[in-house]
PDB file of N, CA, C and O in Angstrom:
ATOM      1  N   MET A   1     117.404 117.753   2.019  1.00  0.00           N
ATOM      2  CA  MET A   1     116.855 118.342   0.872  1.00  0.00           C
ATOM      3  C   MET A   1     117.025 119.607   0.554  1.00  0.00           C
ATOM      4  O   MET A   1     116.695 120.452   1.386  1.00  0.00           O
ATOM      5  N   ALA A   2     117.559 120.007  -0.676  1.00  0.00           N
ATOM      6  CA  ALA A   2     117.826 121.337  -1.122  1.00  0.00           C
ATOM      7  C   ALA A   2     116.476 122.117  -1.291  1.00  0.00           C
ATOM      8  O   ALA A   2     115.442 121.610  -1.729  1.00  0.00           O
ATOM      9  N   SER A   3     116.595 123.162  -0.966  1.00  0.00           N
ATOM     10  CA  SER A   3     115.464 124.195  -1.109  1.00  0.00           C
ATOM     11  C   SER A   3     114.897 124.413  -2.620  1.00  0.00           C
ATOM     12  O   SER A   3     113.823 124.982  -2.816  1.00  0.00           O
ATOM     13  N   HIS A   4     115.679 123.930  -3.627  1.00  0.00           N
ATOM     14  CA  HIS A   4     115.317 124.155  -4.906  1.00  0.00           C
ATOM     15  C   HIS A   4     114.886 122.854  -5.709  1.00  0.00           C
ATOM     16  O   HIS A   4     114.535 122.921  -6.887  1.00  0.00           O
ATOM     17  N   SER A   5     114.932 121.759  -5.048  1.00  0.00           N
ATOM     18  CA  SER A   5     114.471 120.618  -5.466  1.00  0.00           C
ATOM     19  C   SER A   5     113.076 120.318  -5.392  1.00  0.00           C
ATOM     20  O   SER A   5     112.435 120.861  -4.491  1.00  0.00           O
ATOM     21  N   ILE A   6     112.436 119.466  -6.266  1.00  0.00           N
ATOM     22  CA  ILE A   6     111.020 119.290  -6.265  1.00  0.00           C
ATOM     23  C   ILE A   6     110.668 118.397  -5.047  1.00  0.00           C
ATOM     24  O   ILE A   6     111.378 117.455  -4.698  1.00  0.00           O
ATOM     25  N   ASP A   7     109.562 118.749  -4.448  1.00  0.00           N
ATOM     26  CA  ASP A   7     109.041 118.004  -3.475  1.00  0.00           C
ATOM     27  C   ASP A   7     108.710 116.524  -3.768  1.00  0.00           C
ATOM     28  O   ASP A   7     107.868 116.290  -4.635  1.00  0.00           O
ATOM     29  N   PRO A   8     109.301 115.520  -3.122  1.00  0.00           N
ATOM     30  CA  PRO A   8     109.168 114.198  -3.590  1.00  0.00           C
ATOM     31  C   PRO A   8     107.646 113.710  -3.906  1.00  0.00           C
ATOM     32  O   PRO A   8     107.418 112.831  -4.737  1.00  0.00           O
ATOM     33  N   ARG A   9     106.666 114.344  -3.188  1.00  0.00           N
ATOM     34  CA  ARG A   9     105.308 114.040  -3.178  1.00  0.00           C
ATOM     35  C   ARG A   9     104.737 114.536  -4.495  1.00  0.00           C
ATOM     36  O   ARG A   9     103.665 114.095  -4.908  1.00  0.00           O
ATOM     37  N   ALA A  10     105.460 115.478  -5.181  1.00  0.00           N
ATOM     38  CA  ALA A  10     104.925 116.014  -6.334  1.00  0.00           C
ATOM     39  C   ALA A  10     105.508 115.344  -7.583  1.00  0.00           C
ATOM     40  O   ALA A  10     105.189 115.812  -8.676  1.00  0.00           O
ATOM     41  N   HIS A  11     106.260 114.385  -7.530  1.00  0.00           N
ATOM     42  CA  HIS A  11     106.955 113.769  -8.747  1.00  0.00           C
ATOM     43  C   HIS A  11     105.927 113.372  -9.784  1.00  0.00           C
ATOM     44  O   HIS A  11     106.217 113.526 -10.971  1.00  0.00           O
ATOM     45  N   GLY A  12     104.733 112.866  -9.434  1.00  0.00           N
ATOM     46  CA  GLY A  12     103.710 112.356 -10.392  1.00  0.00           C
ATOM     47  C   GLY A  12     102.979 113.538 -10.951  1.00  0.00           C
ATOM     48  O   GLY A  12     102.297 113.257 -11.937  1.00  0.00           O
ATOM     49  N   ASP A  13     102.949 114.767 -10.577  1.00  0.00           N
ATOM     50  CA  ASP A  13     102.082 115.788 -11.022  1.00  0.00           C
ATOM     51  C   ASP A  13     102.702 116.291 -12.468  1.00  0.00           C
ATOM     52  O   ASP A  13     103.870 116.654 -12.606  1.00  0.00           O
ATOM     53  N   PRO A  14     101.704 116.249 -13.532  1.00  0.00           N
ATOM     54  CA  PRO A  14     102.103 116.618 -14.886  1.00  0.00           C
ATOM     55  C   PRO A  14     102.534 118.150 -14.834  1.00  0.00           C
ATOM     56  O   PRO A  14     103.181 118.587 -15.786  1.00  0.00           O
ATOM     57  N   ARG A  15     102.247 118.890 -13.899  1.00  0.00           N
ATOM     58  CA  ARG A  15     102.650 120.260 -14.089  1.00  0.00           C
ATOM     59  C   ARG A  15     104.189 120.426 -13.786  1.00  0.00           C
ATOM     60  O   ARG A  15     104.711 121.526 -13.966  1.00  0.00           O
ATOM     61  N   ASN A  16     104.895 119.396 -13.347  1.00  0.00           N
ATOM     62  CA  ASN A  16     106.172 119.438 -13.122  1.00  0.00           C
ATOM     63  C   ASN A  16     107.105 118.878 -14.271  1.00  0.00           C
ATOM     64  O   ASN A  16     108.252 118.468 -14.092  1.00  0.00           O
ATOM     65  N   ARG A  17     106.510 118.919 -15.337  1.00  0.00           N
ATOM     66  CA  ARG A  17     107.217 118.504 -16.586  1.00  0.00           C
ATOM     67  C   ARG A  17     107.895 119.829 -17.198  1.00  0.00           C
ATOM     68  O   ARG A  17     107.229 120.739 -17.691  1.00  0.00           O
ATOM     69  N   TYR A  18     109.159 119.829 -17.116  1.00  0.00           N
ATOM     70  CA  TYR A  18     109.960 121.125 -17.754  1.00  0.00           C
ATOM     71  C   TYR A  18     110.510 120.685 -19.105  1.00  0.00           C
ATOM     72  O   TYR A  18     111.122 119.625 -19.235  1.00  0.00           O
ATOM     73  N   PRO A  19     110.289 121.474 -20.040  1.00  0.00           N
ATOM     74  CA  PRO A  19     111.018 121.322 -21.285  1.00  0.00           C
ATOM     75  C   PRO A  19     112.566 121.366 -21.358  1.00  0.00           C
ATOM     76  O   PRO A  19     113.227 122.061 -20.586  1.00  0.00           O
ATOM     77  N   THR A  20     113.129 120.564 -22.358  1.00  0.00           N
ATOM     78  CA  THR A  20     114.690 120.601 -22.479  1.00  0.00           C
ATOM     79  C   THR A  20     114.914 122.091 -22.889  1.00  0.00           C
ATOM     80  O   THR A  20     113.999 122.907 -23.005  1.00  0.00           O
ATOM     81  N   ASP A  21     116.201 122.341 -23.087  1.00  0.00           N
ATOM     82  CA  ASP A  21     116.777 123.587 -23.603  1.00  0.00           C
ATOM     83  C   ASP A  21     116.395 123.714 -25.005  1.00  0.00           C
ATOM     84  O   ASP A  21     116.004 124.801 -25.428  1.00  0.00           O
ATOM     85  N   GLU A  22     116.480 122.651 -25.787  1.00  0.00           N
ATOM     86  CA  GLU A  22     116.059 122.743 -27.300  1.00  0.00           C
ATOM     87  C   GLU A  22     114.638 122.945 -27.479  1.00  0.00           C
ATOM     88  O   GLU A  22     114.240 123.645 -28.410  1.00  0.00           O
ATOM     89  N   GLU A  23     113.815 122.380 -26.645  1.00  0.00           N
ATOM     90  CA  GLU A  23     112.447 122.664 -26.750  1.00  0.00           C
ATOM     91  C   GLU A  23     111.993 123.929 -26.339  1.00  0.00           C
ATOM     92  O   GLU A  23     111.074 124.497 -26.930  1.00  0.00           O
ATOM     93  N   PHE A  24     112.618 124.450 -25.291  1.00  0.00           N
ATOM     94  CA  PHE A  24     112.223 125.783 -24.557  1.00  0.00           C
ATOM     95  C   PHE A  24     112.635 126.910 -25.868  1.00  0.00           C
ATOM     96  O   PHE A  24     111.817 127.727 -26.290  1.00  0.00           O
ATOM     97  N   TYR A  25     113.843 126.797 -26.330  1.00  0.00           N
ATOM     98  CA  TYR A  25     114.230 127.860 -27.294  1.00  0.00           C
ATOM     99  C   TYR A  25     113.533 127.641 -28.687  1.00  0.00           C
ATOM    100  O   TYR A  25     113.410 128.595 -29.455  1.00  0.00           O
ATOM    101  N   ALA A  26     113.147 126.578 -28.964  1.00  0.00           N
ATOM    102  CA  ALA A  26     112.568 126.263 -30.232  1.00  0.00           C
ATOM    103  C   ALA A  26     111.134 126.747 -30.197  1.00  0.00           C
ATOM    104  O   ALA A  26     110.517 126.932 -31.246  1.00  0.00           O
ATOM    105  N   SER A  27     110.601 126.951 -29.022  1.00  0.00           N
ATOM    106  CA  SER A  27     109.107 127.126 -29.023  1.00  0.00           C
ATOM    107  C   SER A  27     108.577 128.413 -29.837  1.00  0.00           C
ATOM    108  O   SER A  27     107.527 128.347 -30.476  1.00  0.00           O
ATOM    109  N   ASP A  28     109.312 129.522 -29.787  1.00  0.00           N
ATOM    110  CA  ASP A  28     108.943 130.726 -30.392  1.00  0.00           C
ATOM    111  C   ASP A  28     109.541 130.938 -31.788  1.00  0.00           C
ATOM    112  O   ASP A  28     109.302 132.013 -32.339  1.00  0.00           O
ATOM    113  N   ARG A  29     110.225 130.109 -32.359  1.00  0.00           N
ATOM    114  CA  ARG A  29     110.912 130.228 -33.603  1.00  0.00           C
ATOM    115  C   ARG A  29     110.126 129.854 -34.742  1.00  0.00           C
ATOM    116  O   ARG A  29     109.479 128.813 -34.622  1.00  0.00           O
ATOM    117  N   PRO A  30     110.040 130.542 -35.918  1.00  0.00           N
ATOM    118  CA  PRO A  30     109.398 130.089 -36.955  1.00  0.00           C
ATOM    119  C   PRO A  30     109.942 128.750 -37.554  1.00  0.00           C
ATOM    120  O   PRO A  30     110.947 128.238 -37.061  1.00  0.00           O
ATOM    121  N   GLU A  31     109.276 128.165 -38.633  1.00  0.00           N
ATOM    122  CA  GLU A  31     109.752 127.011 -39.217  1.00  0.00           C
ATOM    123  C   GLU A  31     110.965 126.964 -39.680  1.00  0.00           C
ATOM    124  O   GLU A  31     111.669 125.992 -39.405  1.00  0.00           O
ATOM    125  N   HIS A  32     111.457 128.033 -40.494  1.00  0.00           N
ATOM    126  CA  HIS A  32     112.685 128.097 -41.140  1.00  0.00           C
ATOM    127  C   HIS A  32     113.548 129.461 -40.466  1.00  0.00           C
ATOM    128  O   HIS A  32     113.619 130.600 -40.928  1.00  0.00           O
ATOM    129  N   ALA A  33     114.119 128.947 -39.304  1.00  0.00           N
ATOM    130  CA  ALA A  33     114.597 130.172 -38.547  1.00  0.00           C
ATOM    131  C   ALA A  33     115.950 130.493 -38.996  1.00  0.00           C
ATOM    132  O   ALA A  33     116.530 131.314 -38.285  1.00  0.00           O
ATOM    133  N   ALA A  34     116.620 130.027 -40.045  1.00  0.00           N
ATOM    134  CA  ALA A  34     117.959 130.518 -40.589  1.00  0.00           C
ATOM    135  C   ALA A  34     117.532 131.856 -41.351  1.00  0.00           C
ATOM    136  O   ALA A  34     116.606 131.949 -42.156  1.00  0.00           O
ATOM    137  N   LEU A  35     118.380 132.855 -40.943  1.00  0.00           N
ATOM    138  CA  LEU A  35     118.436 134.145 -41.604  1.00  0.00           C
ATOM    139  C   LEU A  35     119.477 134.196 -42.759  1.00  0.00           C
ATOM    140  O   LEU A  35     120.511 133.531 -42.698  1.00  0.00           O
ATOM    141  N   PRO A  36     119.207 134.928 -43.718  1.00  0.00           N
ATOM    142  CA  PRO A  36     120.180 135.116 -44.781  1.00  0.00           C
ATOM    143  C   PRO A  36     121.155 136.073 -44.190  1.00  0.00           C
ATOM    144  O   PRO A  36     120.784 137.012 -43.487  1.00  0.00           O
ATOM    145  N   GLU A  37     122.489 135.818 -44.496  1.00  0.00           N
ATOM    146  CA  GLU A  37     123.667 136.552 -44.138  1.00  0.00           C
ATOM    147  C   GLU A  37     123.518 138.024 -44.545  1.00  0.00           C
ATOM    148  O   GLU A  37     123.205 138.344 -45.692  1.00  0.00           O
ATOM    149  N   ASP A  38     123.752 138.903 -43.574  1.00  0.00           N
ATOM    150  CA  ASP A  38     123.673 140.458 -44.030  1.00  0.00           C
ATOM    151  C   ASP A  38     124.947 140.753 -44.678  1.00  0.00           C
ATOM    152  O   ASP A  38     124.920 141.690 -45.477  1.00  0.00           O
ATOM    153  N   ARG A  39     126.049 140.154 -44.503  1.00  0.00           N
ATOM    154  CA  ARG A  39     127.354 140.431 -45.051  1.00  0.00           C
ATOM    155  C   ARG A  39     127.949 139.169 -45.543  1.00  0.00           C
ATOM    156  O   ARG A  39     128.901 138.647 -44.964  1.00  0.00           O
ATOM    157  N   PRO A  40     127.367 138.642 -46.669  1.00  0.00           N
ATOM    158  CA  PRO A  40     127.917 137.260 -47.294  1.00  0.00           C
ATOM    159  C   PRO A  40     129.514 137.213 -47.430  1.00  0.00           C
ATOM    160  O   PRO A  40     130.111 138.239 -47.756  1.00  0.00           O
ATOM    161  N   ARG A  41     130.176 136.069 -47.189  1.00  0.00           N
ATOM    162  CA  ARG A  41     131.485 135.932 -47.258  1.00  0.00           C
ATOM    163  C   ARG A  41     131.779 135.412 -48.583  1.00  0.00           C
ATOM    164  O   ARG A  41     131.106 134.519 -49.098  1.00  0.00           O
ATOM    165  N   GLY A  42     132.908 136.033 -49.211  1.00  0.00           N
ATOM    166  CA  GLY A  42     133.355 135.285 -50.322  1.00  0.00           C
ATOM    167  C   GLY A  42     132.448 135.629 -51.589  1.00  0.00           C
ATOM    168  O   GLY A  42     131.288 136.004 -51.417  1.00  0.00           O
ATOM    169  N   GLY A  43     132.969 135.503 -52.801  1.00  0.00           N
ATOM    170  CA  GLY A  43     132.195 135.489 -53.959  1.00  0.00           C
ATOM    171  C   GLY A  43     131.882 137.010 -54.520  1.00  0.00           C
ATOM    172  O   GLY A  43     131.096 137.286 -55.426  1.00  0.00           O
ATOM    173  N   ARG A  44     132.586 137.806 -53.859  1.00  0.00           N
ATOM    174  CA  ARG A  44     132.350 139.300 -54.254  1.00  0.00           C
ATOM    175  C   ARG A  44     133.590 139.616 -55.248  1.00  0.00           C
ATOM    176  O   ARG A  44     134.758 139.389 -54.934  1.00  0.00           O
ATOM    177  N   THR A  45     133.236 140.098 -56.329  1.00  0.00           N
ATOM    178  CA  THR A  45     134.278 140.303 -57.314  1.00  0.00           C
ATOM    179  C   THR A  45     134.625 141.808 -57.461  1.00  0.00           C
ATOM    180  O   THR A  45     135.786 142.170 -57.652  1.00  0.00           O
ATOM    181  N   GLU A  46     133.683 142.592 -57.374  1.00  0.00           N
ATOM    182  CA  GLU A  46     134.275 144.081 -57.418  1.00  0.00           C
ATOM    183  C   GLU A  46     134.792 144.612 -56.043  1.00  0.00           C
ATOM    184  O   GLU A  46     134.338 144.346 -54.931  1.00  0.00           O
ATOM    185  N   PHE A  47     135.727 145.334 -56.330  1.00  0.00           N
ATOM    186  CA  PHE A  47     136.548 145.959 -55.180  1.00  0.00           C
ATOM    187  C   PHE A  47     136.098 147.387 -54.952  1.00  0.00           C
ATOM    188  O   PHE A  47     136.167 148.230 -55.847  1.00  0.00           O
ATOM    189  N   VAL A  48     135.623 147.652 -53.700  1.00  0.00           N
ATOM    190  CA  VAL A  48     135.044 148.970 -53.219  1.00  0.00           C
ATOM    191  C   VAL A  48     135.965 149.633 -52.265  1.00  0.00           C
ATOM    192  O   VAL A  48     135.976 149.189 -51.117  1.00  0.00           O
ATOM    193  N   PRO A  49     136.761 150.659 -52.573  1.00  0.00           N
ATOM    194  CA  PRO A  49     137.895 151.076 -51.549  1.00  0.00           C
ATOM    195  C   PRO A  49     137.141 151.722 -50.356  1.00  0.00           C
ATOM    196  O   PRO A  49     136.000 152.166 -50.492  1.00  0.00           O
ATOM    197  N   LEU A  50     137.724 151.754 -49.349  1.00  0.00           N
ATOM    198  CA  LEU A  50     137.170 152.343 -48.156  1.00  0.00           C
ATOM    199  C   LEU A  50     137.268 153.889 -48.195  1.00  0.00           C
ATOM    200  O   LEU A  50     138.293 154.434 -48.604  1.00  0.00           O
ATOM    201  N   LYS A  51     136.343 154.493 -47.825  1.00  0.00           N
ATOM    202  CA  LYS A  51     136.218 155.931 -47.952  1.00  0.00           C
ATOM    203  C   LYS A  51     136.476 156.485 -46.526  1.00  0.00           C
ATOM    204  O   LYS A  51     135.676 156.335 -45.603  1.00  0.00           O
ATOM    205  N   HIS A  52     137.740 157.181 -46.417  1.00  0.00           N
ATOM    206  CA  HIS A  52     138.110 157.828 -45.085  1.00  0.00           C
ATOM    207  C   HIS A  52     137.884 159.426 -45.174  1.00  0.00           C
ATOM    208  O   HIS A  52     137.802 160.038 -46.239  1.00  0.00           O
ATOM    209  N   ARG A  53     137.809 159.915 -44.096  1.00  0.00           N
ATOM    210  CA  ARG A  53     137.869 161.466 -43.991  1.00  0.00           C
ATOM    211  C   ARG A  53     139.030 161.849 -44.452  1.00  0.00           C
ATOM    212  O   ARG A  53     140.011 161.122 -44.292  1.00  0.00           O
ATOM    213  N   GLY A  54     139.121 163.006 -45.076  1.00  0.00           N
ATOM    214  CA  GLY A  54     140.448 163.621 -45.611  1.00  0.00           C
ATOM    215  C   GLY A  54     141.306 163.912 -44.281  1.00  0.00           C
ATOM    216  O   GLY A  54     140.866 164.060 -43.141  1.00  0.00           O
ATOM    217  N   THR A  55     142.566 163.956 -44.692  1.00  0.00           N
ATOM    218  CA  THR A  55     143.547 164.446 -43.708  1.00  0.00           C
ATOM    219  C   THR A  55     143.284 165.952 -43.177  1.00  0.00           C
ATOM    220  O   THR A  55     143.555 166.282 -42.023  1.00  0.00           O
ATOM    221  N   TRP A  56     142.809 166.705 -43.997  1.00  0.00           N
ATOM    222  CA  TRP A  56     142.425 168.101 -43.646  1.00  0.00           C
ATOM    223  C   TRP A  56     141.360 168.242 -42.660  1.00  0.00           C
ATOM    224  O   TRP A  56     141.366 169.107 -41.784  1.00  0.00           O
ATOM    225  N   ALA A  57     140.381 167.307 -42.838  1.00  0.00           N
ATOM    226  CA  ALA A  57     139.299 167.335 -41.857  1.00  0.00           C
ATOM    227  C   ALA A  57     139.891 166.918 -40.448  1.00  0.00           C
ATOM    228  O   ALA A  57     139.583 167.531 -39.427  1.00  0.00           O
ATOM    229  N   THR A  58     140.709 165.900 -40.452  1.00  0.00           N
ATOM    230  CA  THR A  58     141.375 165.606 -39.224  1.00  0.00           C
ATOM    231  C   THR A  58     142.071 166.587 -38.461  1.00  0.00           C
ATOM    232  O   THR A  58     141.920 166.733 -37.248  1.00  0.00           O
ATOM    233  N   VAL A  59     142.909 167.323 -39.249  1.00  0.00           N
ATOM    234  CA  VAL A  59     143.737 168.258 -38.855  1.00  0.00           C
ATOM    235  C   VAL A  59     142.759 169.436 -38.263  1.00  0.00           C
ATOM    236  O   VAL A  59     142.961 169.922 -37.151  1.00  0.00           O
ATOM    237  N   ALA A  60     141.787 169.806 -39.027  1.00  0.00           N
ATOM    238  CA  ALA A  60     140.750 170.819 -38.627  1.00  0.00           C
ATOM    239  C   ALA A  60     140.210 170.440 -37.353  1.00  0.00           C
ATOM    240  O   ALA A  60     140.240 171.266 -36.441  1.00  0.00           O
ATOM    241  N   LEU A  61     139.729 169.317 -37.173  1.00  0.00           N
ATOM    242  CA  LEU A  61     138.993 168.718 -35.986  1.00  0.00           C
ATOM    243  C   LEU A  61     140.026 168.907 -34.739  1.00  0.00           C
ATOM    244  O   LEU A  61     139.632 169.448 -33.706  1.00  0.00           O
ATOM    245  N   VAL A  62     141.350 168.444 -34.875  1.00  0.00           N
ATOM    246  CA  VAL A  62     142.197 168.610 -33.733  1.00  0.00           C
ATOM    247  C   VAL A  62     142.631 170.059 -33.483  1.00  0.00           C
ATOM    248  O   VAL A  62     142.870 170.369 -32.316  1.00  0.00           O
ATOM    249  N   ALA A  63     142.767 171.039 -34.505  1.00  0.00           N
ATOM    250  CA  ALA A  63     142.939 172.359 -34.387  1.00  0.00           C
ATOM    251  C   ALA A  63     141.714 173.081 -33.574  1.00  0.00           C
ATOM    252  O   ALA A  63     141.848 174.009 -32.776  1.00  0.00           O
ATOM    253  N   GLY A  64     140.641 172.524 -33.910  1.00  0.00           N
ATOM    254  CA  GLY A  64     139.408 173.034 -33.320  1.00  0.00           C
ATOM    255  C   GLY A  64     139.136 172.970 -31.915  1.00  0.00           C
ATOM    256  O   GLY A  64     138.688 173.849 -31.179  1.00  0.00           O
ATOM    257  N   ILE A  65     139.525 171.625 -31.620  1.00  0.00           N
ATOM    258  CA  ILE A  65     139.687 171.179 -30.199  1.00  0.00           C
ATOM    259  C   ILE A  65     140.606 172.043 -29.346  1.00  0.00           C
ATOM    260  O   ILE A  65     140.279 172.536 -28.267  1.00  0.00           O
ATOM    261  N   ILE A  66     141.874 172.184 -29.982  1.00  0.00           N
ATOM    262  CA  ILE A  66     143.035 172.914 -29.358  1.00  0.00           C
ATOM    263  C   ILE A  66     142.556 174.375 -29.131  1.00  0.00           C
ATOM    264  O   ILE A  66     142.792 174.961 -28.074  1.00  0.00           O
ATOM    265  N   LEU A  67     141.887 174.932 -30.146  1.00  0.00           N
ATOM    266  CA  LEU A  67     141.490 176.151 -30.104  1.00  0.00           C
ATOM    267  C   LEU A  67     140.407 176.424 -29.075  1.00  0.00           C
ATOM    268  O   LEU A  67     140.462 177.477 -28.440  1.00  0.00           O
ATOM    269  N   LEU A  68     139.462 175.583 -28.870  1.00  0.00           N
ATOM    270  CA  LEU A  68     138.562 175.506 -27.878  1.00  0.00           C
ATOM    271  C   LEU A  68     139.004 175.572 -26.496  1.00  0.00           C
ATOM    272  O   LEU A  68     138.474 176.301 -25.657  1.00  0.00           O
ATOM    273  N   ILE A  69     140.102 174.704 -26.249  1.00  0.00           N
ATOM    274  CA  ILE A  69     140.666 174.591 -25.068  1.00  0.00           C
ATOM    275  C   ILE A  69     141.582 175.975 -24.746  1.00  0.00           C
ATOM    276  O   ILE A  69     141.512 176.484 -23.628  1.00  0.00           O
ATOM    277  N   LEU A  70     142.233 176.408 -25.540  1.00  0.00           N
ATOM    278  CA  LEU A  70     142.802 177.744 -25.333  1.00  0.00           C
ATOM    279  C   LEU A  70     141.758 178.864 -25.100  1.00  0.00           C
ATOM    280  O   LEU A  70     141.984 179.672 -24.199  1.00  0.00           O
ATOM    281  N   VAL A  71     140.675 178.970 -25.814  1.00  0.00           N
ATOM    282  CA  VAL A  71     139.662 180.070 -25.555  1.00  0.00           C
ATOM    283  C   VAL A  71     139.170 179.917 -24.204  1.00  0.00           C
ATOM    284  O   VAL A  71     139.006 180.880 -23.456  1.00  0.00           O
ATOM    285  N   GLY A  72     138.880 178.452 -23.813  1.00  0.00           N
ATOM    286  CA  GLY A  72     138.412 178.357 -22.433  1.00  0.00           C
ATOM    287  C   GLY A  72     139.298 178.718 -21.454  1.00  0.00           C
ATOM    288  O   GLY A  72     138.867 179.234 -20.423  1.00  0.00           O
ATOM    289  N   ILE A  73     140.665 178.496 -21.641  1.00  0.00           N
ATOM    290  CA  ILE A  73     141.648 178.991 -20.691  1.00  0.00           C
ATOM    291  C   ILE A  73     141.760 180.541 -20.544  1.00  0.00           C
ATOM    292  O   ILE A  73     141.869 181.081 -19.443  1.00  0.00           O
ATOM    293  N   ALA A  74     141.724 181.250 -21.781  1.00  0.00           N
ATOM    294  CA  ALA A  74     141.720 182.589 -21.912  1.00  0.00           C
ATOM    295  C   ALA A  74     140.541 183.392 -21.266  1.00  0.00           C
ATOM    296  O   ALA A  74     140.739 184.504 -20.776  1.00  0.00           O
ATOM    297  N   LEU A  75     139.336 182.808 -21.279  1.00  0.00           N
ATOM    298  CA  LEU A  75     138.203 183.417 -20.866  1.00  0.00           C
ATOM    299  C   LEU A  75     137.961 183.001 -19.209  1.00  0.00           C
ATOM    300  O   LEU A  75     137.339 183.755 -18.460  1.00  0.00           O
ATOM    301  N   PHE A  76     138.423 181.961 -18.843  1.00  0.00           N
ATOM    302  CA  PHE A  76     138.142 181.562 -17.540  1.00  0.00           C
ATOM    303  C   PHE A  76     139.509 181.306 -16.769  1.00  0.00           C
ATOM    304  O   PHE A  76     139.700 180.164 -16.351  1.00  0.00           O
ATOM    305  N   PRO A  77     140.540 182.347 -16.535  1.00  0.00           N
ATOM    306  CA  PRO A  77     141.815 181.883 -15.988  1.00  0.00           C
ATOM    307  C   PRO A  77     141.828 181.384 -14.755  1.00  0.00           C
ATOM    308  O   PRO A  77     142.882 180.984 -14.262  1.00  0.00           O
TER     309      PRO A  77
END
């Protein structure tokens, strides 16, 4: 007998009734569990272009990081 099996003397015990997966996961759900989509697919007619940071912002960020590294090397040789 495996250590995880039910004792054969307890097969008639009503406490040994385990719900199915569907019953277990449905026990705490509301009646209408379907949620509306937060990003509906299709049906969108207007086009909204993606907004990216400007090229200059990226260049400034990279230059700032390089400057920080050079200052760190200069101050702590």
